[in-house]
Structure formats: C-alpha cells, structure tokens
PDB file of the backbone (N, CA, C, O) and the ligand in Angstrom, with CONECT records:
HET     ZN  A 101       1
ATOM      1  N   UNK A   1     135.074 107.682 158.733  1.00  0.00           N
ATOM      2  CA  UNK A   1     135.646 107.138 157.546  1.00  0.00           C
ATOM      3  C   UNK A   1     135.411 105.724 157.558  1.00  0.00           C
ATOM      4  O   UNK A   1     136.221 105.026 156.949  1.00  0.00           O
ATOM      5  N   UNK A   2     134.438 105.173 158.148  1.00  0.00           N
ATOM      6  CA  UNK A   2     134.284 103.665 158.161  1.00  0.00           C
ATOM      7  C   UNK A   2     133.270 103.292 157.188  1.00  0.00           C
ATOM      8  O   UNK A   2     133.041 102.094 157.023  1.00  0.00           O
ATOM      9  N   UNK A   3     132.606 104.206 156.493  1.00  0.00           N
ATOM     10  CA  UNK A   3     131.549 103.855 155.588  1.00  0.00           C
ATOM     11  C   UNK A   3     132.057 103.346 154.309  1.00  0.00           C
ATOM     12  O   UNK A   3     132.803 104.032 153.610  1.00  0.00           O
ATOM     13  N   UNK A   4     131.667 102.133 153.970  1.00  0.00           N
ATOM     14  CA  UNK A   4     132.188 101.481 152.768  1.00  0.00           C
ATOM     15  C   UNK A   4     130.951 100.891 152.003  1.00  0.00           C
ATOM     16  O   UNK A   4     129.982 100.387 152.570  1.00  0.00           O
ATOM     17  N   UNK A   5     131.093 101.008 150.739  1.00  0.00           N
ATOM     18  CA  UNK A   5     129.949 100.412 149.945  1.00  0.00           C
ATOM     19  C   UNK A   5     130.602  99.216 149.172  1.00  0.00           C
ATOM     20  O   UNK A   5     131.591  99.355 148.453  1.00  0.00           O
ATOM     21  N   UNK A   6     130.006  98.119 149.369  1.00  0.00           N
ATOM     22  CA  UNK A   6     130.523  96.930 148.683  1.00  0.00           C
ATOM     23  C   UNK A   6     129.946  96.798 147.329  1.00  0.00           C
ATOM     24  O   UNK A   6     128.781  96.446 147.143  1.00  0.00           O
ATOM     25  N   UNK A   7     130.824  97.103 146.339  1.00  0.00           N
ATOM     26  CA  UNK A   7     130.405  97.120 144.954  1.00  0.00           C
ATOM     27  C   UNK A   7     130.678  95.805 144.244  1.00  0.00           C
ATOM     28  O   UNK A   7     130.335  95.626 143.076  1.00  0.00           O
ATOM     29  N   UNK A   8     131.321  94.861 144.999  1.00  0.00           N
ATOM     30  CA  UNK A   8     131.692  93.612 144.443  1.00  0.00           C
ATOM     31  C   UNK A   8     130.622  92.642 144.346  1.00  0.00           C
ATOM     32  O   UNK A   8     130.793  91.610 143.696  1.00  0.00           O
ATOM     33  N   UNK A   9     129.408  92.916 145.005  1.00  0.00           N
ATOM     34  CA  UNK A   9     128.364  91.974 145.069  1.00  0.00           C
ATOM     35  C   UNK A   9     127.452  92.092 143.929  1.00  0.00           C
ATOM     36  O   UNK A   9     126.449  91.378 143.943  1.00  0.00           O
ATOM     37  N   UNK A  10     127.641  92.853 142.982  1.00  0.00           N
ATOM     38  CA  UNK A  10     126.745  92.965 141.807  1.00  0.00           C
ATOM     39  C   UNK A  10     126.892  91.737 140.905  1.00  0.00           C
ATOM     40  O   UNK A  10     127.966  91.148 140.781  1.00  0.00           O
ATOM     41  N   UNK A  11     125.771  91.380 140.286  1.00  0.00           N
ATOM     42  CA  UNK A  11     125.823  90.254 139.397  1.00  0.00           C
ATOM     43  C   UNK A  11     125.511  88.989 140.055  1.00  0.00           C
ATOM     44  O   UNK A  11     124.826  88.961 141.077  1.00  0.00           O
ATOM     45  N   UNK A  12     126.012  87.891 139.478  1.00  0.00           N
ATOM     46  CA  UNK A  12     125.662  86.508 139.970  1.00  0.00           C
ATOM     47  C   UNK A  12     126.070  86.230 141.309  1.00  0.00           C
ATOM     48  O   UNK A  12     125.427  85.402 141.953  1.00  0.00           O
ATOM     49  N   UNK A  13     127.130  86.855 141.855  1.00  0.00           N
ATOM     50  CA  UNK A  13     127.588  86.519 143.151  1.00  0.00           C
ATOM     51  C   UNK A  13     126.731  87.165 144.345  1.00  0.00           C
ATOM     52  O   UNK A  13     126.921  86.843 145.518  1.00  0.00           O
ATOM     53  N   UNK A  14     125.858  88.021 143.978  1.00  0.00           N
ATOM     54  CA  UNK A  14     125.140  88.676 145.020  1.00  0.00           C
ATOM     55  C   UNK A  14     124.338  87.764 145.872  1.00  0.00           C
ATOM     56  O   UNK A  14     124.210  87.988 147.075  1.00  0.00           O
ATOM     57  N   UNK A  15     123.775  86.705 145.267  1.00  0.00           N
ATOM     58  CA  UNK A  15     122.901  85.789 146.007  1.00  0.00           C
ATOM     59  C   UNK A  15     123.580  85.153 147.235  1.00  0.00           C
ATOM     60  O   UNK A  15     122.912  84.866 148.229  1.00  0.00           O
ATOM     61  N   UNK A  16     124.890  84.936 147.168  1.00  0.00           N
ATOM     62  CA  UNK A  16     125.659  84.384 148.162  1.00  0.00           C
ATOM     63  C   UNK A  16     125.735  85.280 149.502  1.00  0.00           C
ATOM     64  O   UNK A  16     126.030  84.812 150.602  1.00  0.00           O
ATOM     65  N   UNK A  17     125.456  86.512 149.278  1.00  0.00           N
ATOM     66  CA  UNK A  17     125.683  87.469 150.404  1.00  0.00           C
ATOM     67  C   UNK A  17     124.355  87.776 151.160  1.00  0.00           C
ATOM     68  O   UNK A  17     124.312  88.586 152.086  1.00  0.00           O
ATOM     69  N   UNK A  18     123.324  87.112 150.730  1.00  0.00           N
ATOM     70  CA  UNK A  18     122.008  87.452 151.346  1.00  0.00           C
ATOM     71  C   UNK A  18     121.910  87.101 152.831  1.00  0.00           C
ATOM     72  O   UNK A  18     121.261  87.808 153.601  1.00  0.00           O
ATOM     73  N   UNK A  19     122.547  86.024 153.217  1.00  0.00           N
ATOM     74  CA  UNK A  19     122.443  85.625 154.596  1.00  0.00           C
ATOM     75  C   UNK A  19     123.551  86.075 155.584  1.00  0.00           C
ATOM     76  O   UNK A  19     123.661  85.554 156.693  1.00  0.00           O
ATOM     77  N   UNK A  20     124.308  86.991 155.172  1.00  0.00           N
ATOM     78  CA  UNK A  20     125.455  87.431 155.964  1.00  0.00           C
ATOM     79  C   UNK A  20     124.975  88.237 157.138  1.00  0.00           C
ATOM     80  O   UNK A  20     124.274  89.239 156.995  1.00  0.00           O
ATOM     81  N   UNK A  21     125.391  87.749 158.370  1.00  0.00           N
ATOM     82  CA  UNK A  21     124.948  88.403 159.574  1.00  0.00           C
ATOM     83  C   UNK A  21     125.904  89.485 160.000  1.00  0.00           C
ATOM     84  O   UNK A  21     127.114  89.367 159.807  1.00  0.00           O
ATOM     85  N   UNK A  22     125.352  90.571 160.597  1.00  0.00           N
ATOM     86  CA  UNK A  22     126.117  91.638 161.174  1.00  0.00           C
ATOM     87  C   UNK A  22     126.598  91.279 162.504  1.00  0.00           C
ATOM     88  O   UNK A  22     127.532  91.898 163.014  1.00  0.00           O
ATOM     89  N   UNK A  23     125.984  90.271 163.118  1.00  0.00           N
ATOM     90  CA  UNK A  23     126.330  89.883 164.495  1.00  0.00           C
ATOM     91  C   UNK A  23     126.921  88.494 164.555  1.00  0.00           C
ATOM     92  O   UNK A  23     126.577  87.620 163.758  1.00  0.00           O
ATOM     93  N   UNK A  24     127.819  88.299 165.515  1.00  0.00           N
ATOM     94  CA  UNK A  24     128.492  87.043 165.713  1.00  0.00           C
ATOM     95  C   UNK A  24     127.742  86.351 166.859  1.00  0.00           C
ATOM     96  O   UNK A  24     127.157  87.016 167.714  1.00  0.00           O
ATOM     97  N   UNK A  25     127.764  84.978 166.872  1.00  0.00           N
ATOM     98  CA  UNK A  25     127.122  84.299 167.982  1.00  0.00           C
ATOM     99  C   UNK A  25     127.836  84.695 169.320  1.00  0.00           C
ATOM    100  O   UNK A  25     127.246  84.463 170.376  1.00  0.00           O
ATOM    101  N   UNK A  26     129.061  85.274 169.332  1.00  0.00           N
ATOM    102  CA  UNK A  26     129.736  85.705 170.566  1.00  0.00           C
ATOM    103  C   UNK A  26     129.322  87.055 171.029  1.00  0.00           C
ATOM    104  O   UNK A  26     129.646  87.476 172.139  1.00  0.00           O
ATOM    105  N   UNK A  27     128.581  87.760 170.154  1.00  0.00           N
ATOM    106  CA  UNK A  27     128.102  89.059 170.608  1.00  0.00           C
ATOM    107  C   UNK A  27     126.941  88.934 171.605  1.00  0.00           C
ATOM    108  O   UNK A  27     126.032  88.120 171.446  1.00  0.00           O
ATOM    109  N   UNK A  28     127.018  89.791 172.652  1.00  0.00           N
ATOM    110  CA  UNK A  28     126.022  89.646 173.722  1.00  0.00           C
ATOM    111  C   UNK A  28     125.333  90.962 173.971  1.00  0.00           C
ATOM    112  O   UNK A  28     125.865  92.033 173.678  1.00  0.00           O
ATOM    113  N   UNK A  29     124.187  90.869 174.496  1.00  0.00           N
ATOM    114  CA  UNK A  29     123.389  92.046 174.840  1.00  0.00           C
ATOM    115  C   UNK A  29     124.133  92.894 175.881  1.00  0.00           C
ATOM    116  O   UNK A  29     124.633  92.413 176.897  1.00  0.00           O
ATOM    117  N   UNK A  30     124.167  94.248 175.535  1.00  0.00           N
ATOM    118  CA  UNK A  30     124.916  95.162 176.426  1.00  0.00           C
ATOM    119  C   UNK A  30     124.074  95.352 177.788  1.00  0.00           C
ATOM    120  O   UNK A  30     124.553  95.963 178.742  1.00  0.00           O
ATOM    121  N   UNK A  31     122.949  94.855 177.805  1.00  0.00           N
ATOM    122  CA  UNK A  31     122.073  95.134 179.103  1.00  0.00           C
ATOM    123  C   UNK A  31     122.046  93.913 179.873  1.00  0.00           C
ATOM    124  O   UNK A  31     122.158  94.018 181.094  1.00  0.00           O
ATOM    125  N   UNK A  32     121.905  92.671 179.306  1.00  0.00           N
ATOM    126  CA  UNK A  32     121.715  91.519 180.164  1.00  0.00           C
ATOM    127  C   UNK A  32     122.648  90.373 179.845  1.00  0.00           C
ATOM    128  O   UNK A  32     122.664  89.375 180.566  1.00  0.00           O
ATOM    129  N   UNK A  33     123.414  90.488 178.800  1.00  0.00           N
ATOM    130  CA  UNK A  33     124.421  89.451 178.464  1.00  0.00           C
ATOM    131  C   UNK A  33     123.967  88.330 177.674  1.00  0.00           C
ATOM    132  O   UNK A  33     124.751  87.439 177.344  1.00  0.00           O
ATOM    133  N   UNK A  34     122.646  88.322 177.324  1.00  0.00           N
ATOM    134  CA  UNK A  34     122.152  87.251 176.423  1.00  0.00           C
ATOM    135  C   UNK A  34     122.718  87.449 175.021  1.00  0.00           C
ATOM    136  O   UNK A  34     123.290  88.495 174.715  1.00  0.00           O
ATOM    137  N   UNK A  35     122.564  86.490 174.218  1.00  0.00           N
ATOM    138  CA  UNK A  35     122.959  86.534 172.849  1.00  0.00           C
ATOM    139  C   UNK A  35     122.331  87.768 172.089  1.00  0.00           C
ATOM    140  O   UNK A  35     121.128  88.015 172.168  1.00  0.00           O
ATOM    141  N   UNK A  36     123.165  88.487 171.390  1.00  0.00           N
ATOM    142  CA  UNK A  36     122.660  89.695 170.764  1.00  0.00           C
ATOM    143  C   UNK A  36     122.145  89.460 169.379  1.00  0.00           C
ATOM    144  O   UNK A  36     122.784  88.783 168.574  1.00  0.00           O
ATOM    145  N   UNK A  37     120.901  90.056 169.072  1.00  0.00           N
ATOM    146  CA  UNK A  37     120.311  89.915 167.772  1.00  0.00           C
ATOM    147  C   UNK A  37     120.089  91.206 167.089  1.00  0.00           C
ATOM    148  O   UNK A  37     119.644  91.243 165.942  1.00  0.00           O
ATOM    149  N   UNK A  38     120.408  92.344 167.815  1.00  0.00           N
ATOM    150  CA  UNK A  38     120.240  93.676 167.144  1.00  0.00           C
ATOM    151  C   UNK A  38     121.485  94.493 167.447  1.00  0.00           C
ATOM    152  O   UNK A  38     121.972  94.534 168.577  1.00  0.00           O
ATOM    153  N   UNK A  39     121.946  95.094 166.478  1.00  0.00           N
ATOM    154  CA  UNK A  39     123.179  95.929 166.470  1.00  0.00           C
ATOM    155  C   UNK A  39     122.707  97.342 166.124  1.00  0.00           C
ATOM    156  O   UNK A  39     122.139  97.587 165.059  1.00  0.00           O
ATOM    157  N   UNK A  40     122.969  98.291 167.091  1.00  0.00           N
ATOM    158  CA  UNK A  40     122.641  99.739 166.866  1.00  0.00           C
ATOM    159  C   UNK A  40     124.005 100.422 166.675  1.00  0.00           C
ATOM    160  O   UNK A  40     124.927 100.264 167.476  1.00  0.00           O
ATOM    161  N   UNK A  41     124.087 101.176 165.592  1.00  0.00           N
ATOM    162  CA  UNK A  41     125.362 101.950 165.252  1.00  0.00           C
ATOM    163  C   UNK A  41     125.086 103.421 165.531  1.00  0.00           C
ATOM    164  O   UNK A  41     124.100 104.003 165.079  1.00  0.00           O
ATOM    165  N   UNK A  42     125.990 103.976 166.285  1.00  0.00           N
ATOM    166  CA  UNK A  42     125.830 105.474 166.553  1.00  0.00           C
ATOM    167  C   UNK A  42     126.993 106.165 165.961  1.00  0.00           C
ATOM    168  O   UNK A  42     127.816 105.509 165.323  1.00  0.00           O
ATOM    169  N   UNK A  43     127.123 107.443 166.124  1.00  0.00           N
ATOM    170  CA  UNK A  43     128.278 108.255 165.604  1.00  0.00           C
ATOM    171  C   UNK A  43     129.512 107.883 166.290  1.00  0.00           C
ATOM    172  O   UNK A  43     129.518 107.266 167.355  1.00  0.00           O
ATOM    173  N   UNK A  44     130.635 108.294 165.619  1.00  0.00           N
ATOM    174  CA  UNK A  44     132.029 108.023 166.157  1.00  0.00           C
ATOM    175  C   UNK A  44     132.271 106.559 166.381  1.00  0.00           C
ATOM    176  O   UNK A  44     133.063 106.194 167.250  1.00  0.00           O
ATOM    177  N   UNK A  45     131.615 105.706 165.626  1.00  0.00           N
ATOM    178  CA  UNK A  45     131.869 104.296 165.635  1.00  0.00           C
ATOM    179  C   UNK A  45     131.322 103.594 166.877  1.00  0.00           C
ATOM    180  O   UNK A  45     131.634 102.422 167.088  1.00  0.00           O
ATOM    181  N   UNK A  46     130.546 104.242 167.680  1.00  0.00           N
ATOM    182  CA  UNK A  46     129.987 103.607 168.840  1.00  0.00           C
ATOM    183  C   UNK A  46     128.921 102.569 168.416  1.00  0.00           C
ATOM    184  O   UNK A  46     128.167 102.785 167.466  1.00  0.00           O
ATOM    185  N   UNK A  47     128.885 101.497 169.111  1.00  0.00           N
ATOM    186  CA  UNK A  47     127.865 100.410 168.784  1.00  0.00           C
ATOM    187  C   UNK A  47     127.348  99.832 170.084  1.00  0.00           C
ATOM    188  O   UNK A  47     128.070  99.731 171.076  1.00  0.00           O
ATOM    189  N   UNK A  48     126.092  99.459 170.055  1.00  0.00           N
ATOM    190  CA  UNK A  48     125.477  98.732 171.172  1.00  0.00           C
ATOM    191  C   UNK A  48     124.794  97.520 170.590  1.00  0.00           C
ATOM    192  O   UNK A  48     124.254  97.564 169.485  1.00  0.00           O
ATOM    193  N   UNK A  49     124.820  96.474 171.317  1.00  0.00           N
ATOM    194  CA  UNK A  49     124.099  95.246 170.797  1.00  0.00           C
ATOM    195  C   UNK A  49     123.071  94.837 171.885  1.00  0.00           C
ATOM    196  O   UNK A  49     123.311  94.968 173.086  1.00  0.00           O
ATOM    197  N   UNK A  50     121.941  94.346 171.406  1.00  0.00           N
ATOM    198  CA  UNK A  50     120.893  94.028 172.299  1.00  0.00           C
ATOM    199  C   UNK A  50     120.248  92.702 171.925  1.00  0.00           C
ATOM    200  O   UNK A  50     120.156  92.370 170.743  1.00  0.00           O
ATOM    201  N   UNK A  51     119.779  91.908 172.963  1.00  0.00           N
ATOM    202  CA  UNK A  51     118.997  90.752 172.716  1.00  0.00           C
ATOM    203  C   UNK A  51     117.635  91.190 172.158  1.00  0.00           C
ATOM    204  O   UNK A  51     117.341  92.383 172.091  1.00  0.00           O
ATOM    205  N   UNK A  52     116.825  90.236 171.766  1.00  0.00           N
ATOM    206  CA  UNK A  52     115.548  90.626 171.287  1.00  0.00           C
ATOM    207  C   UNK A  52     114.668  91.278 172.278  1.00  0.00           C
ATOM    208  O   UNK A  52     113.909  92.174 171.909  1.00  0.00           O
ATOM    209  N   UNK A  53     114.715  90.882 173.545  1.00  0.00           N
ATOM    210  CA  UNK A  53     113.853  91.547 174.557  1.00  0.00           C
ATOM    211  C   UNK A  53     114.279  92.978 174.713  1.00  0.00           C
ATOM    212  O   UNK A  53     113.442  93.878 174.644  1.00  0.00           O
ATOM    213  N   UNK A  54     115.553  93.219 174.921  1.00  0.00           N
ATOM    214  CA  UNK A  54     115.905  94.681 175.073  1.00  0.00           C
ATOM    215  C   UNK A  54     115.863  95.513 173.875  1.00  0.00           C
ATOM    216  O   UNK A  54     115.692  96.730 173.941  1.00  0.00           O
ATOM    217  N   UNK A  55     116.019  94.859 172.758  1.00  0.00           N
ATOM    218  CA  UNK A  55     115.831  95.673 171.485  1.00  0.00           C
ATOM    219  C   UNK A  55     114.372  96.120 171.341  1.00  0.00           C
ATOM    220  O   UNK A  55     114.099  97.215 170.851  1.00  0.00           O
ATOM    221  N   UNK A  56     113.442  95.267 171.771  1.00  0.00           N
ATOM    222  CA  UNK A  56     112.069  95.686 171.754  1.00  0.00           C
ATOM    223  C   UNK A  56     111.794  96.814 172.831  1.00  0.00           C
ATOM    224  O   UNK A  56     111.018  97.744 172.610  1.00  0.00           O
ATOM    225  N   UNK A  57     112.459  96.666 173.956  1.00  0.00           N
ATOM    226  CA  UNK A  57     112.287  97.603 175.094  1.00  0.00           C
ATOM    227  C   UNK A  57     112.816  98.921 174.656  1.00  0.00           C
ATOM    228  O   UNK A  57     112.236  99.930 175.057  1.00  0.00           O
ATOM    229  N   UNK A  58     113.859  99.028 173.873  1.00  0.00           N
ATOM    230  CA  UNK A  58     114.500 100.281 173.519  1.00  0.00           C
ATOM    231  C   UNK A  58     114.219 100.676 172.076  1.00  0.00           C
ATOM    232  O   UNK A  58     114.870 101.591 171.573  1.00  0.00           O
ATOM    233  N   UNK A  59     113.300 100.045 171.400  1.00  0.00           N
ATOM    234  CA  UNK A  59     113.152 100.281 169.922  1.00  0.00           C
ATOM    235  C   UNK A  59     112.916 101.710 169.597  1.00  0.00           C
ATOM    236  O   UNK A  59     113.492 102.201 168.626  1.00  0.00           O
ATOM    237  N   UNK A  60     112.111 102.416 170.335  1.00  0.00           N
ATOM    238  CA  UNK A  60     111.775 103.711 170.015  1.00  0.00           C
ATOM    239  C   UNK A  60     112.993 104.648 170.189  1.00  0.00           C
ATOM    240  O   UNK A  60     113.225 105.520 169.352  1.00  0.00           O
ATOM    241  N   UNK A  61     113.741 104.472 171.242  1.00  0.00           N
ATOM    242  CA  UNK A  61     115.009 105.207 171.485  1.00  0.00           C
ATOM    243  C   UNK A  61     115.976 104.993 170.462  1.00  0.00           C
ATOM    244  O   UNK A  61     116.586 105.969 170.027  1.00  0.00           O
ATOM    245  N   UNK A  62     116.213 103.788 169.993  1.00  0.00           N
ATOM    246  CA  UNK A  62     117.161 103.354 169.051  1.00  0.00           C
ATOM    247  C   UNK A  62     116.795 104.064 167.740  1.00  0.00           C
ATOM    248  O   UNK A  62     117.646 104.675 167.094  1.00  0.00           O
ATOM    249  N   UNK A  63     115.630 103.980 167.395  1.00  0.00           N
ATOM    250  CA  UNK A  63     115.098 104.529 166.064  1.00  0.00           C
ATOM    251  C   UNK A  63     115.374 106.057 166.061  1.00  0.00           C
ATOM    252  O   UNK A  63     115.617 106.650 165.009  1.00  0.00           O
ATOM    253  N   UNK A  64     115.333 106.643 167.200  1.00  0.00           N
ATOM    254  CA  UNK A  64     115.451 108.101 167.245  1.00  0.00           C
ATOM    255  C   UNK A  64     116.933 108.598 167.267  1.00  0.00           C
ATOM    256  O   UNK A  64     117.236 109.710 166.834  1.00  0.00           O
ATOM    257  N   UNK A  65     117.829 107.734 167.784  1.00  0.00           N
ATOM    258  CA  UNK A  65     119.150 108.048 168.036  1.00  0.00           C
ATOM    259  C   UNK A  65     120.173 107.413 167.262  1.00  0.00           C
ATOM    260  O   UNK A  65     121.205 108.029 166.996  1.00  0.00           O
ATOM    261  N   UNK A  66     119.973 106.165 166.851  1.00  0.00           N
ATOM    262  CA  UNK A  66     121.014 105.420 166.139  1.00  0.00           C
ATOM    263  C   UNK A  66     121.113 105.817 164.722  1.00  0.00           C
ATOM    264  O   UNK A  66     120.110 106.224 164.135  1.00  0.00           O
ATOM    265  N   UNK A  67     122.337 105.719 164.096  1.00  0.00           N
ATOM    266  CA  UNK A  67     122.443 105.930 162.680  1.00  0.00           C
ATOM    267  C   UNK A  67     121.874 104.809 161.849  1.00  0.00           C
ATOM    268  O   UNK A  67     121.285 105.015 160.788  1.00  0.00           O
ATOM    269  N   UNK A  68     122.079 103.580 162.385  1.00  0.00           N
ATOM    270  CA  UNK A  68     121.560 102.390 161.799  1.00  0.00           C
ATOM    271  C   UNK A  68     121.200 101.341 162.750  1.00  0.00           C
ATOM    272  O   UNK A  68     121.890 101.230 163.763  1.00  0.00           O
ATOM    273  N   UNK A  69     120.195 100.544 162.554  1.00  0.00           N
ATOM    274  CA  UNK A  69     119.873  99.428 163.449  1.00  0.00           C
ATOM    275  C   UNK A  69     119.708  98.246 162.597  1.00  0.00           C
ATOM    276  O   UNK A  69     118.851  98.188 161.715  1.00  0.00           O
ATOM    277  N   UNK A  70     120.603  97.223 162.890  1.00  0.00           N
ATOM    278  CA  UNK A  70     120.515  95.944 162.198  1.00  0.00           C
ATOM    279  C   UNK A  70     119.694  94.933 163.106  1.00  0.00           C
ATOM    280  O   UNK A  70     120.161  94.520 164.168  1.00  0.00           O
ATOM    281  N   UNK A  71     118.484  94.570 162.645  1.00  0.00           N
ATOM    282  CA  UNK A  71     117.660  93.787 163.437  1.00  0.00           C
ATOM    283  C   UNK A  71     117.681  92.362 162.830  1.00  0.00           C
ATOM    284  O   UNK A  71     117.187  92.139 161.724  1.00  0.00           O
ATOM    285  N   UNK A  72     118.232  91.463 163.538  1.00  0.00           N
ATOM    286  CA  UNK A  72     118.259  90.033 163.152  1.00  0.00           C
ATOM    287  C   UNK A  72     117.339  89.162 164.053  1.00  0.00           C
ATOM    288  O   UNK A  72     117.470  87.940 164.130  1.00  0.00           O
ATOM    289  N   UNK A  73     116.440  89.843 164.699  1.00  0.00           N
ATOM    290  CA  UNK A  73     115.477  89.034 165.555  1.00  0.00           C
ATOM    291  C   UNK A  73     114.581  88.156 164.666  1.00  0.00           C
ATOM    292  O   UNK A  73     114.029  87.152 165.117  1.00  0.00           O
ATOM    293  N   UNK A  74     114.451  88.560 163.392  1.00  0.00           N
ATOM    294  CA  UNK A  74     113.641  87.630 162.510  1.00  0.00           C
ATOM    295  C   UNK A  74     114.203  86.307 162.315  1.00  0.00           C
ATOM    296  O   UNK A  74     113.519  85.436 161.777  1.00  0.00           O
ATOM    297  N   UNK A  75     115.415  86.075 162.713  1.00  0.00           N
ATOM    298  CA  UNK A  75     116.021  84.751 162.689  1.00  0.00           C
ATOM    299  C   UNK A  75     115.686  83.873 163.824  1.00  0.00           C
ATOM    300  O   UNK A  75     115.917  82.665 163.801  1.00  0.00           O
ATOM    301  N   UNK A  76     115.103  84.527 164.881  1.00  0.00           N
ATOM    302  CA  UNK A  76     114.725  83.748 166.039  1.00  0.00           C
ATOM    303  C   UNK A  76     113.476  82.963 165.862  1.00  0.00           C
ATOM    304  O   UNK A  76     112.576  83.398 165.143  1.00  0.00           O
ATOM    305  N   UNK A  77     113.375  81.780 166.507  1.00  0.00           N
ATOM    306  CA  UNK A  77     112.125  81.121 166.361  1.00  0.00           C
ATOM    307  C   UNK A  77     111.084  81.925 167.102  1.00  0.00           C
ATOM    308  O   UNK A  77     111.415  82.587 168.086  1.00  0.00           O
ATOM    309  N   UNK A  78     109.847  81.892 166.670  1.00  0.00           N
ATOM    310  CA  UNK A  78     108.777  82.729 167.316  1.00  0.00           C
ATOM    311  C   UNK A  78     108.379  81.958 168.472  1.00  0.00           C
ATOM    312  O   UNK A  78     108.091  80.765 168.373  1.00  0.00           O
ATOM    313  N   UNK A  79     108.351  82.643 169.654  1.00  0.00           N
ATOM    314  CA  UNK A  79     107.981  81.957 170.833  1.00  0.00           C
ATOM    315  C   UNK A  79     107.065  82.779 171.754  1.00  0.00           C
ATOM    316  O   UNK A  79     106.108  82.231 172.299  1.00  0.00           O
ATOM    317  N   UNK A  80     107.329  84.049 171.934  1.00  0.00           N
ATOM    318  CA  UNK A  80     106.531  84.793 172.856  1.00  0.00           C
ATOM    319  C   UNK A  80     105.759  85.978 172.123  1.00  0.00           C
ATOM    320  O   UNK A  80     105.397  86.984 172.733  1.00  0.00           O
ATOM    321  N   UNK A  81     105.547  85.785 170.832  1.00  0.00           N
ATOM    322  CA  UNK A  81     104.840  86.833 170.179  1.00  0.00           C
ATOM    323  C   UNK A  81     103.352  86.780 170.507  1.00  0.00           C
ATOM    324  O   UNK A  81     102.809  85.676 170.473  1.00  0.00           O
ATOM    325  N   UNK A  82     102.671  87.811 170.806  1.00  0.00           N
ATOM    326  CA  UNK A  82     101.291  87.841 171.170  1.00  0.00           C
ATOM    327  C   UNK A  82     100.404  87.496 169.943  1.00  0.00           C
ATOM    328  O   UNK A  82      99.179  87.470 170.055  1.00  0.00           O
TER     329      UNK A  82
HETATM  330 ZN    ZN A 101     119.123  92.014 176.798  1.00  0.00          ZN2+
END
C-alpha cells in the first residue's frame, strides 16, 4: 500500500518537479559504499541502492527482478564511458 500517484503536479506547477531526485546524497551503494545513483525497488518495500559502477554490473538482473529502477547516473559527469 505504498503506491501513491501525485496528482497535484498537473498544470503550471509541474515544471518545478522535473529535477526531484529519488536518492539523497547520503544514500550509498549497498555493495561498495560509494554514493548511490540508482535505486531499485522490489516487492514488500525492499530497496537496494547502487553506485553507477555496480548499477551497470547488475543492470540485467535488476531489470529482470526489480519492480522499478530509478537511474540517476545521467546526472554524473561523463568520465569512463567508452
Ligand atoms: Zn558500488
């Protein structure tokens, strides 16, 4: 019963919510402790957070098992992309 739909953002106020982050700077990767940029939500309210490195490492598994994946790695400066 945690699913909520925000219906207050319709209209002129919606633009203000574009940059809302699902992750806090204090959130850390559950694998290595680095700052988390990906939040994976599973059933029963379970959540895992990953840094960009581990999000890429587990991307296939997350896509197959998580109910939702919030990927905020797009906010990272590009550094080690091939
Ligand atoms: Zn990590």
